Structure formats: structure tokens, C-alpha cells
C-alpha positions, 0 to 999 in steps of 0.5 A: 749855389748863390753868390753873397750878393745880388745877382745884379751887383758889380761883385756878382759880374766880376765873379763870372769872369774876373779872376779867370781873366787875370789868370789868363792875362798872367799867362801871357808873358811866362813863355817869353820870360822862360825863353829870355830867362831860363827857369832858375832866373825867372823863379827868383824874379817871381819870388821877388815880384810875387813872394815878397808882395804876398808876405807883405800883404798877407802879414802886414796889410791884411791884418790892417785891413780887418781891424775895423771889422773887429773895432765895430764889434765893440771889443777891446780895441788895443793891439794886443787884444786885437792880435789875440783875436786874430791868432785865435782864428785858426788861419790867416786870412790874406784877403785878395792877396790869395790869387798871388801866392796861387800864380807863384805856383802856377808860374813855378809849375811852368818853369819846371815844365819848361826846363824838362822840355829844354833838356829833352829837346834841343829846340824848344819852340813855342807849343802850339796846342790849343790853335792860339794862331788860328781862329778866335771862335774855335780857340774860345770853343775849345777853351769852353769845352775844356773848362767845362770838363775841368770846372763841372765835376769839381764843382759837384764835388766841392760846391761853388763857394768852398775855400781850402785854407792852410795858414795864409794860403787859400784857394777856391776849390771848385775853381782851382783847375778853371784858373789853372786852365786859363793860365795855360791858355794865357801861356799858349797865346803868349807863345805865339806872341802878343803881336800875332795869332788871335792877339794881333790888332788886324786879327778877328778878334779886334776887328770883330769886337762888337760881336765879342762884346754881344756874346759877353753881355749875351752870356751874362743876361743867360746867367742872370736869367737862369739865376733869377728865374730858376735858382733863386726861387729854389734857394728861397724855399730852402730847398736843395738844388737839383742837379739839372739846375746845378749843371745849367749854373755851372755851365753859364759860368763857364760861358761867362769866363770865356766870352766876357774875358775875350770881349774885354781882350777884343775891346783892349786890342782895338781900342788901347792903342795911343799912350797917354801919360796918365793911363801909362802911370795908372797901368804902371801902378796897377799892381801896387794898387791891387795889393794895397787897395783892400786896406784903403777901402775898408779904412775908408768906409770905417772913417765914413761910418758916422757921416750923414751921406746915404749909401750911394753917396758913401759908395762913390766916395770910398770908390773915388777915394780908394782909386786916388789914394791907392794910385798916389801911395803907389806912385810915391812908393815906386820913386823908391827904387828897391819898391819899384823893382817889386812893384 
């Protein structure tokens, strides 16, 4: 029931909302793209932007990224020995790229539903199901209720940390419907428009960003309190968690997913206004950085194993170095027109 990281760590904080927010943001531009391109062209573009990067990341970058872990075991460091060990795993770890293939599946389902809607109705007006053009508190409240309904039963069946893996394709079983919900919510918000509805810069979400930020922090503090005060003692005693604690943990996770995600959206809608050359470059490179950052991080850690500085210094070096190297590599790669179309 407890993540494999300390409850005060950055990884634990990210686990409470980050992937849900990623799927929501990914859905924002789906409806406008489908309306502009149509289902067939949209899917062709998704194959280029998602399918090709996933194949490169899973087929090349991830074996490269996992080699240092294999090397430190003291086993034969040769290519053939590593290849044999890799193929004997019974699966093909895709690392952070798992997000990309699942997003492609969601996109394909959205394209199919859009095509059916187009055939059934002459007018494919943007759907208005969850009130994305209404009040942010009511919208998020509905999202939280739906999220709880789809996540809690899945977690009770599969547990919080169970992954389903088929070759290079994997996903966290308990969160599949949760991520699908956030993706659909993103589509709904994008259908209303990023300059109107709750995303408008003069709307309540952006204007009341301190309230949303406070709500996100309060939700995270509540989850930390539940984990530290109630769940960790039970786990330390090696006892199974009672149903009430599992439900409490699930509900605080759902609460964090919704409130922290919209806290970040409120902050960026309020303050990310002016363009800056450096930030524009970072924005254009972010997708590529997501794809290549993992092997960069691992190899930097591997290179620092024999270096004297302590863990804090090494962590700072790896963090800064990974951003700088990933950014620089992607900027260089994007100078190639064929690669720029993908990244």
C-alpha cells in the first residue's frame, strides 16, 4: 500500500498527481485536432509523434538506460551477455515511455468515437458533458466524484502498485480508468477552448490561483498525514491494511490528483503570459527531454559512483546535468527537419 519512496520525497509528491495531469494536458488539444484534421490524418500524425518515439525509446533508449544497473552487479559486462540477460527478463521494460503507448491508445479511441459522432450527426459540435464552460469548483467536484468511482474499485481489486505488462507495453492496473478519466476531461476542456471556459485567463481558476494552490497543498498535507500517522504504523507492523485505511488512502490520492492538477493549471494560466526565448526553447524541447532524460539520468549516476562528493552534491549534479544535457541534445536533434517533425 505504501509507495517505494519516503512520503516526503519528490517522487511521492509526483505520484499523487503528475501522470493524471499529464493525461489531462494531453487531452486538451485532441478535439481541435480532430475537428481540423479528421480521424485518419489525426491518427497518422499520432503514429509519427507517439508511435515512432515509443519504438525508439523502448527499443534503443531503455536497454541503454538499464545497462548501468546490470554493470554494477559484477556480471559479464559484454554486449552479448547483457543482451542475453535482457531477453531473459520475460518482458521488455519501456521505462517512462509506457505513458506514450497508452496515450496513443486513448487517442485512437477518441479518434474512433469522433468519427462515429461525425457519421451519426451532421453537426459535430463540441460536447458539453462536464460543465467545462462553467464554474471551476463545480467542475473539479464532479471530476473528483467520477475519479473516486473509477479508481477506488480498481485499487481494491488490483492493489495500488500492480502493473500489467505484455512485452514492452505496461500500465498501472489500478489507475487505468483514472488516467482515462483525466484524458477525457482534458478533451472536454479543450473542446470548450483554451481561451474560454474555466481555462480563460480572466476566469475564476486563474483569478483565484491562491485558493487553488492552498487547496492543492492542503490535499497533499492530508495525504501525508494519513500515510504517516495511520498507514505507516500498520505497514511497519507487517499487518494488512484494514479496508477503512485503504479507502482513506484511495480517496486522499483522488483528492490530490484533482486539486494539485488544477492548482498547477491555475498558476500557469495566471503567470505564464509573456514569451521568453529560453522558456520557449524549453517548451519546444520538453517532449524530447521526456523521452531521453531517463538514460541521461542513469548514466550520470553511474559516472558519479566512484566520485567522492556526498549524496546531496551528487543529486544536484545529476539534476542540473540531466536537464542541461537532455535539453542540449534535443535542441541539436531538432535541427534535423525529419526529427523536428517528431519531437
